[in-house]
C-alpha positions as CSV (number, residue, x, y, z in Angstrom):
1,V,115.8,121.9,81.1
2,P,113.2,121.8,78.1
3,S,112.4,124.2,75.8
4,Q,109.2,126.5,76.0
5,P,106.1,124.7,75.2
6,T,104.0,126.4,72.1
7,N,100.9,127.3,71.0
8,L,99.0,127.5,74.7
9,Q,95.9,128.2,73.8
10,P,92.2,127.9,75.4
11,A,90.1,124.8,73.9
12,H,87.3,125.4,75.8
13,V,86.2,127.9,78.4
14,T,83.1,128.4,80.5
15,A,82.0,130.6,83.4
16,T,84.3,128.5,86.1
17,D,86.8,127.0,83.6
18,I,89.7,127.2,81.0
19,E,90.3,124.1,79.3
20,L,93.5,124.8,77.8
21,R,96.1,123.1,74.9
22,W,99.7,123.1,73.8
23,T,102.4,121.3,72.1
24,R,105.2,119.9,73.7
25,P,109.0,121.4,74.0
26,S,110.7,120.5,70.6
27,H,113.7,120.0,72.5
28,Q,112.9,118.4,75.9
29,G,116.3,117.8,77.5
30,E,115.2,114.3,78.6
31,N,112.5,113.4,79.7
32,I,109.3,115.8,80.8
33,I,108.1,114.7,84.0
34,S,105.5,117.7,84.6
35,Y,104.7,120.8,83.9
36,E,104.1,124.2,85.7
37,L,101.0,126.1,85.1
38,Y,101.0,129.5,86.2
39,W,97.7,132.0,86.5
40,N,96.8,135.4,87.7
41,E,93.1,137.1,87.7
42,T,94.1,140.6,86.4
43,S,91.7,142.5,88.9
44,T,93.2,141.0,91.8
45,G,97.1,140.6,90.5
46,K,97.0,137.2,92.7
47,L,99.4,134.4,91.3
48,D,99.1,131.0,91.2
49,Q,100.5,127.9,90.5
50,K,100.0,124.0,89.9
51,T,102.2,120.8,89.0
52,I,100.0,119.3,85.9
53,P,101.0,115.7,85.1
54,E,102.7,115.5,81.6
55,G,100.8,115.8,78.8
56,E,99.4,118.2,76.3
57,G,96.0,119.7,77.9
58,Y,94.7,120.2,81.0
59,K,91.5,121.8,82.9
60,L,91.8,124.8,84.9
61,K,88.4,124.6,87.1
62,G,87.4,126.8,89.9
63,L,87.7,130.3,88.3
64,Q,85.7,133.3,88.8
65,P,83.0,134.1,86.0
66,N,83.7,137.5,83.8
67,S,87.4,137.5,85.4
68,V,90.9,137.8,82.6
69,Y,93.3,135.3,83.6
70,N,96.4,135.4,82.1
71,L,98.2,131.9,82.2
72,W,102.0,130.8,81.2
73,L,102.9,126.7,81.4
74,A,106.6,126.1,81.7
75,A,108.1,122.0,81.0
76,K,109.9,120.3,84.3
77,S,112.4,117.6,83.5
78,Q,114.8,115.4,86.1
79,R,117.3,119.0,85.6
80,G,114.5,121.7,86.5
81,E,112.1,123.6,85.2
82,G,112.7,125.4,81.3
83,A,111.3,128.4,80.1
84,A,108.1,129.5,80.5
85,T,105.8,130.3,77.4
86,A,104.4,134.6,77.2
87,P,101.2,134.6,79.1
88,T,98.1,134.1,77.6
89,A,94.7,136.3,78.1
90,V,91.1,134.4,78.3
91,R,88.4,135.6,80.0
92,T,85.6,133.4,81.3
93,K,82.3,133.1,80.4
94,Q,79.5,135.2,81.9
95,S,77.5,133.5,84.2
96,T,74.0,134.3,86.7
97,P,75.0,137.2,89.7
98,G,75.9,135.2,92.4
99,A,74.4,138.0,94.7
100,P,71.4,139.8,95.2
101,P,70.6,143.8,94.5
102,N,72.2,145.2,97.5
103,D,70.3,147.7,100.1
104,V,66.9,146.7,98.8
105,R,64.5,148.7,101.1
106,A,60.7,149.7,100.3
107,V,59.1,153.2,101.4
108,A,55.0,153.5,101.4
109,I,54.1,157.0,100.1
110,D,50.7,156.7,100.6
111,S,47.7,154.3,100.9
112,E,48.5,152.5,97.5
113,T,51.7,153.2,96.2
114,I,55.2,152.0,97.3
115,V,58.8,153.2,96.4
116,V,61.3,150.4,96.1
117,E,64.8,151.2,96.1
118,W,68.1,149.3,95.2
119,N,71.7,149.1,94.4
120,P,73.6,146.5,92.3
121,P,75.0,143.4,93.3
122,S,78.4,144.0,94.6
123,E,81.0,144.1,91.3
124,E,82.8,140.7,92.1
125,K,79.6,138.7,92.4
126,Q,78.1,140.4,89.5
127,H,79.7,137.5,87.2
128,G,78.9,139.8,84.1
129,D,76.8,142.9,82.5
130,I,73.8,143.0,84.6
131,T,70.9,143.7,81.9
132,Y,67.9,143.9,83.8
133,Y,66.1,143.7,87.3
134,K,63.2,141.6,88.3
135,L,61.5,143.0,91.5
136,M,58.6,140.8,92.9
137,Y,56.0,142.2,95.6
138,V,52.9,140.3,97.6
139,N,50.6,140.4,99.5
140,N,52.1,139.6,103.2
141,S,49.0,137.1,103.8
142,R,49.6,135.4,100.5
143,P,52.6,132.8,99.4
144,D,55.5,133.8,97.5
145,S,54.2,132.0,94.2
146,D,51.5,134.6,94.0
147,A,53.7,137.4,93.4
148,T,53.9,139.8,90.8
149,I,56.8,140.2,88.7
150,I,58.2,143.4,87.3
151,P,60.6,143.3,84.7
152,I,63.1,146.0,85.0
153,N,65.4,146.1,81.5
154,S,66.9,149.0,82.1
155,P,70.0,147.9,84.4
156,D,71.0,151.9,85.3
157,D,67.9,152.1,87.4
158,R,67.8,152.2,91.4
159,D,64.1,152.7,91.9
160,Y,60.7,151.8,91.0
161,T,56.9,153.0,91.9
162,I,54.6,150.4,92.6
163,K,51.1,152.3,91.9
164,D,47.3,150.4,93.1
165,L,48.2,149.3,95.5
166,K,45.4,148.2,98.8
167,K,45.3,150.4,101.3
168,W,46.7,149.8,105.3
169,T,48.0,146.1,103.7
170,E,51.3,144.6,104.4
171,Y,53.4,143.6,101.5
172,R,56.7,141.6,100.6
173,V,59.2,142.8,98.3
174,W,62.4,141.5,97.1
175,M,64.3,141.7,94.0
176,L,66.9,140.3,92.0
177,A,69.2,141.2,89.3
178,G,70.0,138.7,86.3
179,T,73.1,138.6,83.0
180,I,72.2,137.5,79.7
181,V,72.7,134.3,81.3
182,G,69.6,134.5,83.5
183,D,68.3,135.3,86.6
184,G,70.5,135.7,89.8
185,V,69.8,135.0,93.5
186,K,66.7,136.6,95.0
187,S,67.5,139.0,98.1
188,K,66.0,138.9,101.4
189,P,62.0,140.1,101.3
190,V,61.3,143.3,102.7
191,Q,58.4,144.0,104.7
192,V,56.1,147.4,104.3
193,R,52.7,148.6,104.9
194,T,50.7,151.0,103.3
195,D,49.2,153.9,104.8
196,E,45.5,154.6,105.6
197,D,44.6,157.4,104.1
């Protein structure tokens, strides 16, 4: 059977793809017909495997952003599978959050003030480090494009107070979270009416 491939390393990494390169085994033990690529995501530990064509490179697609994968490779000849390389750990790049902030709620505390509270997107959908939130609100009779956008640059914040609103007026409020890459998905709007007086 073939000896180990050598120099298994990432040639190019994006948020969802890892392009791998390696050197063919020095001892081929007849001709190599294919390679077996194994990988697992360290957070789940689930093992995946794929038979890939003979060559010295392959692009693994459809991965989770901002996740560490262990990858290893073995060559295969007619006689069977050779020894695998030692695992190589590769982290995919960050991406924009794949989900909005959770539990967005808005409560009027008087005739011109609304308090908005939220929780971060679920961890597996954050796709990186949350570095900011954006809070959008608009008079309910106006289109979304008229919304006031408030950047919240403290990722640990879980509430924000909107002041100087019109009394006894219905507002729509929604949010998004962002990473260094950019804005994530917007939450569904919640409706809230300021008090009369």
